[in-house]
C-alpha positions in Angstrom: -7.4 -12.9 -16.9 -7.9 -8.7 -17.7 -7.4 -8.6 -14.1 -4.6 -10.6 -14.0 -3.0 -8.3 -16.4 -3.9 -4.9 -14.6 -2.0 -6.6 -11.7 1.2 -7.5 -13.2 1.1 -3.7 -14.7 0.3 -3.0 -11.6 3.4 -4.6 -10.2 5.9 -3.4 -13.1 4.5 0.0 -12.1 5.9 -0.3 -8.3 8.8 -3.0 -9.3 10.6 -0.2 -7.2 8.4 -1.1 -3.8 8.9 -4.5 -4.3 12.3 -4.6 -5.4 12.5 -2.1 -1.9 10.5 -4.8 0.7 12.4 -7.2 -0.3 16.0 -5.7 0.7 14.4 -4.2 3.2 13.3 -7.4 5.0 16.1 -9.5 3.8 18.9 -6.2 5.9 16.6 -6.7 8.8 16.8 -10.4 8.9 21.0 -10.0 8.5 20.5 -7.2 11.4 18.0 -8.8 13.7 20.9 -12.7 13.4 24.0 -10.1 13.9 22.3 -9.2 17.0 20.9 -12.5 18.4 23.3 -14.9 20.6 23.8 -18.3 19.3 22.6 -21.2 20.4 24.3 -24.1 20.4 22.4 -27.6 20.6 23.8 -31.4 21.7 22.6 -34.0 21.9 22.8 -37.7 23.2 20.8 -41.5 23.8 20.3 -44.2 26.5 19.4 -47.3 26.8 17.3 -48.7 29.1 17.8 -51.8 29.9 17.1 -55.7 32.1 19.6 -55.9 34.6 21.1 -59.2 33.8 23.6 -59.3 35.7 21.7 -59.2 39.3 18.6 -60.3 38.1 18.0 -64.0 35.8 15.1 -66.6 35.5 11.4 -65.1 36.4 12.5 -61.5 37.2 14.7 -61.2 34.0 11.3 -62.1 32.1 9.4 -59.7 34.2 11.7 -56.8 33.3 11.7 -57.4 30.3 7.4 -57.8 30.0 7.1 -55.0 31.8 9.7 -52.6 29.7 7.5 -53.2 26.5 5.2 -50.6 28.7 5.6 -47.3 27.8 5.0 -46.6 31.3 8.2 -47.5 32.4 9.9 -45.2 29.2 7.8 -42.3 30.4 9.0 -42.8 33.7 12.6 -42.3 32.8 11.6 -39.3 30.3 9.9 -37.6 33.5 13.0 -38.4 35.5 15.8 -36.3 33.4 13.1 -33.5 32.6 13.7 -33.5 36.3 15.0 -29.9 38.6 16.2 -32.8 40.4 18.6 -34.1 37.0 18.8 -30.7 35.9 20.2 -28.8 39.6 23.0 -32.0 40.1 23.8 -31.5 36.4 24.3 -27.9 36.5 26.5 -28.3 40.5 28.7 -31.1 38.4 29.7 -28.3 35.4 30.3 -25.9 37.8 28.6 -22.7 35.6 29.0 -19.3 37.4 25.9 -18.3 38.8 23.0 -17.3 37.1 24.8 -18.4 34.2 22.5 -22.0 34.5 19.2 -20.1 33.4 20.7 -19.8 29.5 21.0 -23.6 29.2 17.5 -25.7 28.9 17.6 -29.4 29.0 14.6 -31.6 27.7 14.4 -35.4 27.2 12.3 -37.5 25.1 11.6 -41.5 24.1 12.0 -42.0 20.6 9.0 -44.0 19.3 8.7 -48.2 19.3 12.0 -47.9 21.4 13.6 -47.9 24.5 15.9 -45.0 24.0 16.2 -41.5 25.5 17.4 -39.2 23.4 18.9 -36.1 25.8 19.4 -32.6 24.2 21.1 -29.1 25.7 20.7 -26.3 24.5 23.0 -23.1 25.4 25.2 -20.0 24.2 28.4 -21.9 24.5 29.3 -24.9 22.5 31.4 -26.8 25.3 29.1 -26.1 28.4 26.3 -27.5 26.2 28.3 -30.9 25.6 29.4 -31.3 29.4 25.9 -30.3 30.3 24.8 -32.9 28.2 26.9 -35.3 29.9 25.9 -34.5 33.2 22.2 -35.2 33.2 22.9 -38.8 31.6 25.6 -39.5 34.2 22.8 -38.1 37.3 20.4 -40.1 35.3 21.7 -43.3 35.0 23.1 -43.1 38.5 19.9 -42.5 40.0 18.0 -45.1 37.9 21.0 -47.3 39.2 20.4 -46.9 42.7 16.5 -46.7 42.7 15.3 -49.3 40.5 17.0 -53.1 40.5 15.6 -54.4 37.8 17.1 -51.6 34.8 19.6 -50.3 33.5 20.2 -47.1 32.1 23.7 -47.0 29.4 25.3 -44.3 27.4 25.1 -45.1 23.6 27.2 -41.7 22.5 28.3 -39.2 24.7 27.2 -35.3 23.6 29.5 -34.0 20.9 30.7 -30.6 21.7 28.5 -29.5 18.4 30.5 -26.4 15.9 27.6 -24.3 14.4 24.2 -22.7 16.9 21.5 -24.2 15.3 20.1 -19.7 15.4 20.7 -17.7 13.9 20.4 -18.8 10.8 21.4 -16.3 8.3 21.0 -18.3 4.9 18.4 -20.1 5.8 16.3 -16.8 7.4 17.7 -14.5 4.4 16.1 -16.3 2.3 12.9 -16.9 4.3 13.1 -13.5 4.3 13.6 -12.7 0.5 10.6 -14.7 -0.2 8.2 -13.8 2.5 9.4 -9.5 1.2 8.9 -10.4 -2.3 5.4 -11.2 -1.8 4.7 -8.7 0.7 6.5 -6.2 -1.5 4.2 -7.5 -4.8 0.8 -6.8 -2.7 2.1 -3.4 -1.9 2.9 -2.3 -4.9 -1.0 -3.9 -6.0 -2.3 -2.0 -3.7 -0.4 0.8 -4.3 -1.8 1.0 -7.9 -5.4 1.1 -6.2 -4.9 3.1 -4.2 -2.8 6.1 -6.3 -4.9 5.9 -9.2 -8.4 7.0 -7.4 -6.8 9.4 -5.5 -4.7 10.5 -8.5 -7.6 11.6 -10.7 -8.9 13.3 -7.7 -6.1 15.4 -7.5 -5.8 15.9 -11.1 -9.5 17.0 -10.5 -8.4 19.6 -7.4 -5.6 21.0 -9.7 -7.6 21.5 -12.1 -10.6 23.6 -10.0 -10.4 27.0 -10.3 -11.2 26.8 -6.5 -12.5 30.9 -5.9 -15.5 30.2 -9.2 -15.4 25.8 -8.6 -14.9 26.7 -12.8 -12.3 24.5 -14.4 -8.6 26.7 -15.1 -8.0 27.7 -17.9 -4.7 25.6 -18.6 -7.5 22.6 -17.8 -9.4 24.3 -20.7 -5.9 24.5 -23.4 -4.8 20.5 -22.9 -9.1 19.4 -23.4 -9.0 21.8 -26.6 -5.6 20.4 -27.3 -6.9 17.0 -26.9 -10.8 17.1 -29.3 -9.6 19.4 -31.9 -8.0 17.0 -33.9 -11.5 14.2 -34.1 -14.2 16.7 -33.0 -12.9 20.1 -34.4 -15.7 20.7 -36.4 -18.2 20.7 -33.9 -17.1 22.6 -31.5 -18.0 26.3 -30.6 -15.7 28.0 -27.8 -16.5 30.8 -26.2 -16.2 33.5 -23.5 -18.1 35.6 -21.9 -17.0 38.7 -20.5 -18.8 39.9 -17.2 -19.3 43.6 -18.0 -20.5 44.3 -14.1 -17.9 42.5 -12.2 -14.7 45.6 -13.3 -16.4 48.2 -11.6 -17.5 45.9 -8.7 -14.8 45.7 -5.5 -15.7 43.1 -3.1 -14.2 40.8 -0.4 -13.0 37.6 -1.9 -15.0 35.5 -0.2 -17.9 37.5 -1.4 -16.0 38.1 -4.8 -16.1 34.2 -4.5 -20.0 33.4 -3.7 -20.7 35.4 -6.1 -18.8 33.6 -8.5 -20.3 29.8 -7.3 -23.6 31.1 -8.0 -22.6 32.3 -11.7 -21.1 29.3 -12.6 -24.0 27.6 -11.2 -26.2 29.7 -13.5 -23.9 29.3 -16.6 -24.1 25.1 -15.9 -27.5 24.8 -15.8 -28.2 26.0 -19.2 -25.8 24.0 -20.5 -25.5 20.5 -20.8 -23.1 18.3 -18.6 -20.9 17.2 -22.0 -19.8 21.5 -21.8 -16.9 23.0 -20.2 -16.2 26.2 -18.1 -13.1 27.7 -17.5 -11.9 30.7 -15.3 -10.3 32.2 -18.6 -9.5 35.6 -16.6 -10.8 38.0 -13.6 -13.6 38.7 -15.4 -14.5 36.2 -18.0 -14.8 32.8 -18.6 -14.6 30.2 -20.9 -17.5 27.4 -22.2 -16.5 24.5 -25.0 -19.4 23.3 -26.5 -19.9 20.3 -28.4 -21.6 18.3 -30.3 -22.9 21.5 -31.8 -23.9 20.0 -35.4 -24.3 23.6 -37.2 -23.9 27.8 -36.6 -27.3 27.9 -35.5 -27.4 25.3 -32.6 -24.3 27.4 -31.3 -26.6 30.8 -31.7 -29.6 29.8 -30.2 -26.8 28.2 -27.0 -25.5 30.9 -26.8 -28.1 33.4 -26.8 -29.5 31.0 -24.2 -26.7 31.1 -21.6 -26.2 35.8 -22.4 -30.1 35.5 -21.5 -29.9 33.6 -18.4 -26.3 35.6 -17.1 -28.3 39.3 -18.1 -30.5 38.8 -15.0 -30.3 41.2 -12.4 -28.1 39.0 -9.2 -27.3 40.0 -5.6 -24.1 40.9 -5.1 -25.0 38.7 -1.5 -28.2 37.5 -0.1 -29.9 40.6 0.8 -27.4 42.8 -0.7 -26.9 45.1 -4.0 -28.7 44.3 -6.5 -26.4 44.1 -10.4 -26.2 43.3 -13.5 -23.3 41.4 -15.1 -24.0 42.7 -18.4 -22.4 39.9 -20.0 -20.5 40.2 -23.6 -20.1 36.8 -25.7 -18.1 36.1 -28.2 -17.2 32.2 -30.4 -15.9 31.7 -33.1 -16.6 27.4 -34.1 -13.6 25.1 -34.8 -11.9 24.4 -38.4 -10.2 21.3 -39.4 -6.3 22.1 -39.4 -7.3 24.0 -36.1 -4.8 23.9 -32.6 -5.7 25.5 -29.6 -3.3 28.7 -30.2 -5.0 29.2 -33.5 -8.5 28.7 -31.9 -7.6 31.2 -29.4 -6.7 33.6 -31.6 -9.2 34.2 -33.6 -11.3 34.0 -30.5 -9.4 37.2 -28.9 -10.7 39.0 -32.4 -14.3 37.7 -31.6 -13.8 39.5 -27.6 -12.9 42.5 -29.3 -15.9 42.8 -31.9 -17.9 41.4 -28.6 -17.1 44.7 -26.9 -18.2 46.8 -29.1 -21.9 44.8 -30.0 -23.8 45.6 -26.4 -26.8 42.8 -27.8 -25.9 39.3 -28.4 -24.0 37.1 -28.8 -20.9 37.4 -31.3 -20.1 34.0 -33.3 -16.7 34.5 -35.5 -17.0 31.4 -37.4 -14.5 31.8 -39.8 -11.4 34.0 -40.4 -12.2 35.5 -43.5 -15.7 36.3 -42.8 -17.4 39.2 -40.4 -18.0 37.9 -37.9 -22.5 37.3 -37.1 -24.9 38.2 -34.4 -28.6 37.2 -33.8 -30.3 39.6 -31.8 -32.5 38.4 -28.9 
């Protein structure tokens, strides 16, 4: 039931695919039909009967007995389907050279009856009927000369058909509509199932700062807007300013590699649920979640500052520098918004720049910031 609901939602989201596929299928079918040469069909029936005029007695009884065998009926079908009858019928109708290739003559025996049905298909209705009648006449003549005890009678002449048997726009368009709807539903569901993981990966890709692999500042602000209404008092937002980077002028690829390693160090010191974002050229923001009290927040900030205070190579085998991290943090309040939280964080950042010894946690606007020495 859940899966069915998912499919229905996918169809509603992608209804335009279903409609477009169905309309395209109908339009393509009608276009093909308009470009297709019409084919007409004309039919007639021939009756196989014993020759009661020239034979009687035992010969008549023999002919009736033989007629019950399907072999004689099958023989006359082969006669009708032979190239000789076809050639003579075409000569009778006097078609232009090569035009006969467009016409097909076929004959079948009706089940449980001594009746042959002749069908001719072709592009011209009058020629189709004439050819069917000519084939019947040539067969009657051939059988009359070859078989003495049988005769073939024409039950009804072939009529001139009014409508073609192919193409049939109404029927074909209806079938195309049904197939188009079915294909459209399949494509809509497939698009939904493919699009969701791809769009999720694209959102992840767009949310990251590719120079450092951390999230972008906009993504962090969006997360604040989502989390503050429910987790405000358990959130600590911190800015980590790396003073050591301000004095470096590095090629882009070297700087990116260094930022990657700095983010990796920070991730090693933080739980997986905490978020790291690139705040500006020389700063990162850290959003710590589920912090029960101020002391736990300060412990985590100190651990982060200690890890970033270790000397680090600019590149492998290259110059060793000190990042000189300055950490400022604020604790979320029940009535906080992203803008109010970031405003208080700016105040803490100014004070942290003057505090070179430990992280500054600014937990309430009305109270002075607290600092914890390492």
